[in-house]
C-alpha positions in Angstrom: 2.9 21.9 -9.0 5.2 21.0 -11.9 3.6 17.6 -12.4 0.1 19.1 -12.3 1.2 21.8 -14.7 2.6 19.2 -17.1 -0.6 17.3 -17.1 -2.7 20.4 -17.8 -0.4 21.4 -20.6 -0.8 17.9 -22.1 -4.6 18.5 -22.0 -4.1 21.6 -24.1 -4.4 24.2 -21.3 -2.4 27.3 -22.2 0.5 27.9 -19.8 -0.5 31.5 -19.1 -3.8 30.1 -17.7 -2.1 28.0 -15.1 -1.4 29.5 -11.6 -2.0 28.4 -8.0 -5.2 30.4 -7.8 -6.6 29.0 -11.0 -10.0 27.2 -10.5 -10.4 23.9 -12.4 -14.0 24.4 -13.4 -14.6 28.1 -13.5 -11.2 29.2 -14.9 -10.1 26.2 -17.0 -13.6 25.0 -17.9 -12.6 21.4 -17.2 -15.3 18.8 -17.4 -15.6 15.6 -15.4 -13.7 13.5 -18.0 -10.8 16.0 -17.9 -10.8 15.9 -14.1 -10.5 12.1 -14.2 -7.7 12.4 -16.8 -5.8 14.7 -14.4 -6.4 12.3 -11.4 -5.2 9.4 -13.5 -2.1 11.3 -14.6 -1.3 12.1 -11.0 -1.8 8.4 -10.1 0.4 7.3 -12.9 3.2 9.8 -12.3 3.2 10.2 -8.5 1.4 7.0 -7.4 -1.3 8.9 -5.5 -5.0 9.0 -5.7 -6.9 12.3 -5.5 -10.6 13.1 -5.9 -11.2 15.8 -8.4 -14.7 14.9 -9.5 -16.5 16.8 -6.6 -19.0 19.5 -7.3 -16.9 22.0 -5.3 -14.5 23.9 -7.6 -10.8 23.6 -6.5 -7.8 25.8 -7.1 -4.6 24.2 -8.4 -3.0 25.0 -5.0 -5.8 22.9 -3.4 -5.1 20.0 -5.8 -1.4 20.2 -4.9 -2.3 20.1 -1.2 -4.4 17.0 -1.8 -1.5 15.4 -3.6 1.0 16.3 -0.8 -1.4 14.8 1.8 -1.8 11.6 -0.2 2.0 11.3 -0.6 2.4 11.8 3.2 -0.2 9.1 3.9 1.3 6.7 1.5 4.9 7.4 2.4 5.1 8.8 5.9 8.8 9.4 5.8 8.7 11.3 2.5 9.5 15.0 2.7 7.6 17.1 0.1 9.4 20.2 -1.1 7.7 23.6 -0.4 7.5 26.1 -3.2 
């Protein structure tokens, strides 16, 4: 969640708007370009690919779950910390 939060802060999202239940589109008003920027940031920092351009709105917790699943697939022996 910290990496995702850092990316969102770099996009100018206020810290008080960021929580696990925050929806990317409805709550943060992110457009497709910003979703791609988030996905690219996650790829650059964590080395994982996630799809955020879907029409279905996602919470930040769901994005984190996607990231954890991608890490597990790419690195089967990697243990992800639980918050």
